[in-house]
N, C-alpha and C positions, 0 to 999 in steps of 0.2 A: 406453528409450521411456517418456515421460511418459504416465500412464493417468489418466483421470477416476475419482473416487471413486465408488463405488455409490450413495451417498446422493444425488448429483447426479442420478441416474436415477430413484431413488424419489421425489424432489422433483417432477420433471417429470411422473411418472404421476399425482401426487396432484393437480397443477394441472390436468390435462386429464381431470376426473373422468367426465364423460358418455362421451366416445369411448373411454376406457379400459374402463368399465363394461360397454359395448356389445360391445367386442371379447372381453373377459373372459367374458361370458355366451355369446356365439357357440362359443368355443373349449371351454367347460365342457360345452356341450350335445353338441358333436361328440365328445368324450372318453366322456361318460356314455353316449351310445348306442352307440359303439364296445364299451366294456366290457360292457354288457348283451347286445348282439348276440353277441359272442364267448363270454359266460358260458353262453349258450343251447347253442351248440355244444358247449363243453367239459362241460356238464352231461350231454348225451346220451352223448358219448363215453365219460365216465366210468361212467355206468350200464352201457353195453354192454360196455365192456372189464373191468368188475368181474365179468362173468359168465364161468364156464367154467373147467374145470380142466384142467392140462395132461396129466392122466391119462384124460380123457375124449375119446371121439370121436364126432362127429355124423355119422349116415348119412342120405343122402337119395337120392330117385331121380336117376338120370343126367339132367342138363339142369335140375334144380330149383334155384334160387337160394336158396330158403328153405322153412321147413316148410310154410308156407301153400299151396305150389305142388307138393308132392312126395306121392307115393303109393307105399307099399311094400306088396306082397301077402304073405301067410303063407308062399309058398314062398320068396320072397326073404329073408324074416326067417329062416326055417330054415336058410338058407345061411350065415348071420352066426356061428351057434354053434360052427364050426370056426376062427374067426379066431384065429391065433396071437398069444399074449401077452395074451388076454383074461382078466380076473380071475375067479375062480371061488369059491363059498361052501364051507362045509364038507361039502355034499352033492354037489359037483361041478357044480352049476348055475351058467351063466355069468352075469355082471353085464351083461346086455343089457336095456335098458329100452325096450321098444316104446312109442311115444307117439303120441297121436292129437291134433293141434292144430287147433282150430276157432275161431270168434268167435262172441260174443254181444253184444246191446246192452244196457248197463247205464247208468241215469241218473247224471249227476255230482251230487255233493254241492252244488257251487256253484249259487246261484239263478240261474235263467234260462239256465243252460249246456246246450249240446246234449248229447244222449246219446252216450256213449263205444263205440266198437268194441273189446271187451276180449278179449284171449286167453284160450280155455279149453283146458286140457290134460287129456287122460285118460291115467293112468299105472297101472301095476301096483305092487306093494309094492316090487319090486326097484328102483323109481325113486329111493327113498329111500337105497338103498345106493350108487347112482350118482352122484346129485347129492348130494354129501355136505355142500354148503353149505346145504342146505335143513334149516331147524330150526324145530320148531313151538314158538311162543312164548306162544300161547294157546290154550286148548281142547284138541283131540286130532286125529289124523288120521281121515281119512274111513274107512269100512269098505267093502271091496270088495262090490259088487252092491247097495250101499244108496244111497238118493238123498241123498247127503251130499256137502259141498264143503269144500275147504280154500283159503283166499284168502290171497294175497300181502299183506305189510303195506302197501305202497303203494297197492295196489288197495282195501284196506280203508279207507284214509285218504281216498281221492279219490272213491269211488263209494257210492252210497246202498245201505243195507240189507245191507252185507256184514260187519257185526259179528257176532260167534258168537250164534247163534239167529235170524240173519236168513235171508232166502231169496234165492237167485238163480235166475234163469229162463234156460234154455238149451234146446237141440234144434232140430231142423229147422224147425218151426213154432213155436218158443218156447213149446212146451207142457209142458215138463217143469220142476217146482220142485224145487229141491235146497236142503236145509237146510245153513247154514253151521255147521260143527262145530269149526273150528279157524282159525287165522292162523299163517301161516310168514314167516320172513325168510330172504333168501338173500344176505347179504353186501352189500346194497345194489344187487345186480344187477337186470336186466331181469325174471328170473323173478318178482320181488316184485309185478310188474304183472299177474300172470296169476291165473287161479282153476283150481285142480286138482281132478279128479274120479277115481273109479275108472274104469278105460278101458272095461270092458264096459258100465257103464250109459251111458257118453258116446257110445260106438259105437252103442248102440240108440237114443239120443236123436237121432243125426244120420243114423241109418240108413247107417253106413259100417263095412264089413267090414275094409278097409284101414287101416294107420295111415299116418302122416305121415311119421315118422322113426324112428330108433332110436338111442339113446346108449349106448356101450360103454365099459366102463372096463377099463383094461389095468393091469398090475403096477406098471409104471414107465415113466418117459417115453422110455427108450431102445426100448421095444417098439412106441411109438405109430406110428413111421414104416412099420415092418414090417406092422403090423395095417392101416394106411391103404391100403398097396400091395396087399395081399392082398384087401382089400374092392373096390378099384378093377380088380381082376385079373379074368381070365376065369372064375373060379369063380363070384365073387359078382355081379360087373358092376353095383356101385352107386358112388355118389359118396361120398367120405368126407373129412372134415378134422378138426382137432383142435377140440374145442368153444371154446376161446379165440379161435381163428382165425375160426370161424364168426361169432361175435358180432362180432368186429373188423370183420370184412367187412360186417356189418349197419350198423356206424358210417360206412362211407365216405360215407353220404349227408351226413353233417356237412361233409365236404370241399367239396361245392357251397354249403352254407350259408356257409361261411367265405369262398369265392370272391365270392359275391354280397354278403357283408358288406364285404368290402374294397373292391369297386367302389363300393358306397353310401358308404362312409367316404372314399374317395378324392374323390368328388365333393363330399362335405361339408367335407373338408379343403381343397379349392380354394377354396370359399367362405370359409372361415375364415381362409386365407392372404389373401384380397383383404381381409377386415375388418381383419386386423392392418396389412396394407400401406397401408389407407387411414388408419388412425389414425396411422401413423408418417409418412406423407407430409404429413399435415396437421401433425404436430408440426415437421417439418423447415421447412415454410413460415412457421409462427409464429416460428421460432427462427433464422431466418437470421442476423439480427444477433448474436445469442448465440453462434452456431457461428463467426461471422467473429471476433468477441471472442476465443474460446478458440483459434483459429488464430493470432491476432496475439499471444498470450502465450505461445506455443510449443507447443500441443498439434498433434502432426502428423495427416495424414490417417488413418493407421491407428488413432489413438487415438479419432477421431470415428467411423470405421466400427464399431469395436469396442464403444463406448459405445451407439450406437444398436442395434446387435444385441443387447447385453445387455438394453437397455430392452424390446425384443421378447420376449425369451426370459423376462423377468420376468413379463410379462404372460401368456404362454402357459403357462409351468409352473405359475405360480399357479392358472390356470384348469384345467390339467390335473390337479392335485391335488384341486381342488372336484370335478371330474367323476368322479374315481375314488371319492372318498368318497360321491357320491350314488349311483354304481353298488353300492356296497356295502350299500345298503338292500334290494336285491333278492337279495343272495348268501344261499343257503340256502333260499330259497322253492322249492316244488315246483310243477311244471308238468306238462303231458303233451303228447306230440308224436305225430302220427299218420304211422305209417310206411307208404310205399307200396310196401314189400318185403313186410312181413309182414301187411298192411292191418289192423294193431290199433294202439291207442295204448300208448305207453310213458311211464310216469311217470318223471320226472328231477329233479334237483335243480340250479338256478342255481348256477354256481361261478364267482366271481371270483378266478382263480388268479394266482400270482405272475408268471406268463409273460404273462396278460392285462394286469396292471398296467404290465410292462415294456414292452409294445406300445403302451399308452396313453401312457406317458412318451416312447416314441420319436415318436409321431404329435405330441405336443405340441411337443417340441422342432423337428421338422421344419416345422410350421407357423411356429413362432417364426422359424426361420431363413430360409424361403422368402419370408414375408411381410415380413420386416425387412431383407431383404439389399438390395433395390433402394433403398429410402428411405435406408438407411445410406450406399451408395455416392453417392447424390444429396447427402446432407448433406456427405460429405467434399469434394465438387466445388464447393461454395458460393464464389463469388468473393468474396475479402475486401473489396476495394475497394468494388465495387458494392454489397455488402451493407451496409457501414457507411455509404456515401453515401444509400442509400434509407432508411436508418432516420433 
């Protein structure tokens, strides 16, 4: 089968500069928006799934979906000490971290930005043995019983006055001031968006005797399932799941974002396909005599269809490449997201992943094929005699 050279298609694209440029712009915008929206979901998912150890178990009240809606009293907490497989220190004390999770409002650093609802966590010293990914990178830990705070790195970077030496206000009536004495990192996970305090002083500040959750650390992964079954059983009667699973479940909200993004991109993709089709239809109408001449000298209909489809794909793939490049300007930038599960903001990093690039390329190719197929078929059906006679 005789095939038209690719330079023939390139020449035709440069002849129709305006229509080609408009179609190119529309497809570029669609692809850039797709990449940015998907990078938003990917960033949240990455931040949450980076949190949690396979050796840790999060314990909540029955029926609670997150720490913000969970209440565990001292009697229930005491029953956890007999959990099989729980790790213990040299003195036989279990690695069980009772934790109080509340919220406070802190102004953002960005000018004219609304204040953020930030998670504050009250913990005992054992929390640092349980959450082994938490590492102080500046200053020191807070001292139990003192009005001191330890802030996550991402919280420090996004909110006002959280540097070492600064102050954070918390409490039931925002009446308690805590001095920031240190900054911690936690492997880029969700904990870095929080502010930590001694549990006793935070309980007093919010007038709460109960804790929100407890995190247990077991000796090895094989014992985690047995411990979870025991906690859910008749002795303890609380809900439990692996820490990694707990944070992974919090990220399911991003699935809704992906669905909404897909609907939006589908609508935009239809518009882009029409733009491609209009450009290609106009090209067919202007080149009817040229198409007839190609058929006369021996090029079959399949070659004409292939040539016009290739022309359409050249526009959309080039535009797709530009859209991907434009989206890379947001890659690595930090944003925050309000979770309606925890009622606090989560700092995350926009990520344009290889999977997102692959999806964008797929959309570009699909738009090119859908928009170019009908005009290509029309071009292949041009009546040779009629087209030459009208010319």
